[in-house]
N, C-alpha and C positions, 0 to 999 in steps of 0.2 A: 504492500500502499503507500508506505513512503519513498519506494521507487517512481512509483506514478505522479505523485503530488509533487516529487521534483520536478519532473517530465513537464509537468504541465504549468510548473510556476517557471520553469524556465523558457517555457515556449509563451508564453505571456508576455515577460521580461523581454526577448526577443523582438516581439511584436513592438514593444513601449521605445525600445531601442532603434528599429527599424523606422518608426514615425516621427520619432525623433530625428534621423543622421539625414541629412543632406548639404548641399550650398550652402544652406541656412539651416544651422540646427535649430530643434523645437526643444524648450522645454515640457516634461512631463504636465505642470499646469496648463502650459497651451492646448496640448492634448486632452484635458479634461472639461477645459472651455469649448474647442470644438466640440465633443460630447455632448457636451450639455444644451448644442442649438445656436453658439454665438457662429454671427454673419460675417465678423470683420476679415480681411484678405486671409492673414495667418491663417484662422481656422479653414475658411472654403481650401484651401491649399490642403489642410490636411483631410479634409475629408472626400474631398476631390478627386484628391491625388496621389498621396502619401497612404493614406491607410487601405484603399482599393487596392495598390500593387503590393503594398507590403503583405496584406491577407491573400493575396496570389500569391505570391512567392511563396510561402509558408504551403500553402495549397499543393502547390506544384515541387517541396521540398517529400510533403510526403510521401504523394504517388509516385516518385525518382523512391522510398523508404521502401513502399510496399512491392513495388517492381523488381528492385533487388534483392529482395529477401526470398521474391517468389525462385525467381531465376536461380538464387542460392539451393534453395531447396531442392530441385526438380534435377539440376546440375553435381547437385550436392557435392558443390564444391566451392571454397570460403572464396575465391578468387573472378565468380562470376559476375558480371555485372548486368544491368538491365539492355545494354544497348549491344549484347553478345549476337542476336541471331538477324544481322543487320538492319534493324529499325531506325538504328541511327541512319543509316545512307539512305532509305527507305522515305523519311522525313527531313533530310535536308535533300532529297530531290524535289518533292513536293515544295518546298521553300522557296527551293530558285526557279523552279515551275511559276509560283504564285506572284513572286518580287521581278521576274525578268519578264515574263509574255503577258502584254496587255489582254486584260480579264474585262468582261461585261462587270463582277459582281464587285463589291468594294473589297479590297484588298484585308482591309479589316478581320473581312469574313473569311474572305478566301483561304488567304494564310495558314489559320489552324486547322479547319478541314483540310485542306491538299495534306499538310503536316501530316494530322492526322494517318488521312486516307494513303501514305506512303510509307509512313510508318505500321503501318496494318499487315499491308499490301507486302510489305518485306517478309514479315514475318508467312505469310501464306507461302508466300512463294516459298522461302525455306523450308517449310514444312512437306510443301508439293513435291519437290525435288527430295528429299529423305523419303517421302513415300515410294516414288518411283526408283530408286535406289535400292528401295526395298533394306532401308537402316534406318526406322524410325524409331532410334532410341538418342539418350544424350549425346554420343558420342557422334551421331550421323548427322543430328541438327546441327553441331557445333561446328565439321565441317564444311557444311550446307552455307551454311550463317557467313562461316569465313569468304567463301566465293561467292555469295551474292553481295556481300558489303562491300570487294573488290570492284565488283561491274557497276553496282549503282553509284560509289563513287567517283570511276571514269563517269559514268554518267554525266554528274553535276558537273565534271569540271570541265566536260565537253559544252556543255549547255551554258555554263561562266564565259567560256570563248565563243558559243558562237551568238549568243542574243546581247553582249555586251554592247554598247557605242557611248558616246557620250552625254547622249541624255539618259543612260540608265548605271547607275557606277553598282560597282562589286562590290563596294562598304558598306552596302547594307544586305548581301547576303552573307557576309564573313562575319558580322556582326552577329547577324542569327545564327550564325551555325558554330561561332563562340559563346552562343547562351545569352539569355538576358530575358525576364519577364517587362511586360510593357503591362503599363496600367490601363484595367481592365476597368468600362462603365459598372455602377449596382448591379446593373441586371444579369451582365456579362460573369460576372462577380458570384450569382447566384448560381449561375449554372457549372461555376467549374465547380463551387461546394457540395452540389447534387452528385456531381459525376463523382467526387472523392470519396462522398458517401457512398455511392454504388462501387466503388472501389473496391472499397475498403469489404467491405459487404458480402463482395462477390472473390474478393483474396480469402475469408473467412473461413468460406463453404472448404478449399482446399488443404486447410489447417491439418485436418487429420489422418488424409491422406499425404500429405509429404510428410509428417512425423514417421509414417509406417515406413513411405517411401526411403527414408533416409537411415534405415533400419537394411539397406541392402535388397535387390531385386530379389533374390530368391529369399529375402522373408516375406517380401514383399507380396510375393506371389503367393507365399502359400496361408498371407493371413486373407489370401482373394482379392487382391487388388490387380486389373489389368495394367498392367506397367507401361508399356508402349500407349498403350489409352488414353489412359492419365495424365505421362507426359505432354502429348500432344496436345490435350484441352488446356492443363496448366500454362504451358508454350503459349497459347491463343489467350488466355488468360493474361499472365503476365505483359502479353503485347498490348494490348487492351491498354492495360494500367499505364505501361510505360508511352504508350502512341498517345492517351492526353495528358501527359505530363512534356511532354515535347510540343506538341499543339499549342502550349500557353506558354512554354518557358524555354524553348529551341532546349540547343544540345549543351546540357550540364552535368559537365564530369566529376566523375569520381562520389557524388551523393549517395548513389543507387549501390554501390560498390561498398562506400564508410557505414552508410546509416545500419544497415545491418548488424555488423560486428558490434558497434558501441553496444546496442540496443540487445543484443548478444549476453555482452556482458553485464548486463543490468538484469534481465530479468530472464534470462537462459536461454534454452536451445529449442524448444517445445513452442510449434510456428502458435496457437490460439493469443497468445500472448507477448509472441516476438511480432505480430504484423502490426497489431497497434505501437509498438512500442518502437519499431523501426519508420510509422509513419510522423510518430510526434518527433524521433532524432531527425530524421531526414524536415523536416518544418523549421525544427530548430535551424538548422545547418544554412537553407538555402535561406531562412531570413536574415540572417545574420552576416550573410556573403553576401547578399542583395545591400545589406545597408553600406558594408565594407564598398560594394562597388559606385555607390552612387557618393559618398562621402570624403575617398579617401584622396581622389584629383581633381576637384571642382574647378571648375564647373562641369566639366567632363567628366565620363562617367566609363567604369573601365567595366568591360562584357564579364557575367555573371562567371561564366565556364571561366575565366581565366583566372578568378578569385579562388574557384574551388575548385583546379589542376592544381592551383600554386601551394594549398593547403592541403589536398588529396595524394598528389604525388608522394612528398614522405610517407603518408602512411601508408599507401600500396607499399611502396618500399619496404617496410619496417612485417607488414602481412607476409608479404614476400618472403622475408627473411625467415620468419618464425616457422612459415609455413615447411622450409627449405631444411630446417634444423630440425623440426619434426620429421 
């Protein structure tokens, strides 16, 4: 109980810090006045811009934490991360099309839709290739994911070279690929909140079977689990979660890798408590990282993915070293 209370308090503190951070720092008193309904300029800035972005960052981090936990459970590998099966390449390709190809619909709507569709389609392609090859297991999907990611990366690079001109800057594509949460409207934030709750419920449905799969394929079969079918279903479910995170936050590195490990240290390996704990940890990490991205070099903004990569790189090296020693 104490761990959950600390996680919730840490999330609330990170939201307050995120709302205060920026080129012009706000005080907690400013936040309280804004929440009380004050209508001056600082309060409107907090309510209309900073607070929606901070909450969106928290939801994106929660989705990445959930996705990372599912993929690490499915592949039984603590170094697995949400972009393992080409979802990052698919999302980046969809976003590149949205940013570089003139379309009738508004870009603010087309970008998350195409990013989500690209991430989902890439995972479906990986599963399809695995089925055709007769290797619908973790190793087969990993190999197919590496190949699909390479092809999608090449296609994205080709589109960037072919479609860019003096009127279309590649910087907007690169900034999206490097990750960053855009400020949503309150209705869009409500949609993101509903998606996050639905993804938490979806992943909790997998919790018991992920625990059984963690015992090894032989034991899982003995317990009556259809391993290959469950792996395919869990990968699809995890990909929905990751695609939603990518659609609203771009490609944010290392959060999906690190959050499950931190949560595992706090609540243990069972997935029913691990999934919500990973979501809380991911929300805290992305909220704090987004605050750093907005306030470290004012008035410029550092891409969120760079902040998480700088912090997550050493964490990944530490995990790898511990695994090799073990």
